[in-house]
Residue, then its C-alpha position, 0 to 999 in steps of 0.5 A: m045733017a052732020l057735016f062729018k061722018k063718024r068713021t066706025v069701021g076701018k078699011p081692011g088692012e088698017w092696024f092701030y095701036c091703042l094707047e089705053h089698052q096697050k094692044v094692037e087692033e085691026g080697024p079703029d076700035c077705040p077713039a082716035k084720041d087713044r090710038f096711033g095709026p093707021y099702020p099698013t101692017r100689024g108689025e108696024a102697029e106693034h112697034a108704034m111705041a118704039t117708033a114714037r120714042e125714036k121720033n121724039l128723040q130725033w126731034e129733041t136732038d135736032p139742032k134745027w129745032h133746038d130753042a135754047t131761049a124758050r128754056g131760058d138757057g140761051d146766051e141772048a140778052 
């Protein structure tokens, strides 16, 4: 008996953005590795890539997460 059931059908109102097909899908039609979501609305799923870019930029410019020593440009000895 399997420990985890594979979810093949989405809940009503779940929207996903498929990275492989570059389109919005209702329900998880594509594998989880190829999609963002779930989103509560189609509009949010349509803007998934813009949202990801914004969050990446926030993370990259957040001084709390700036790790100069990992890149080798820090002043620490």
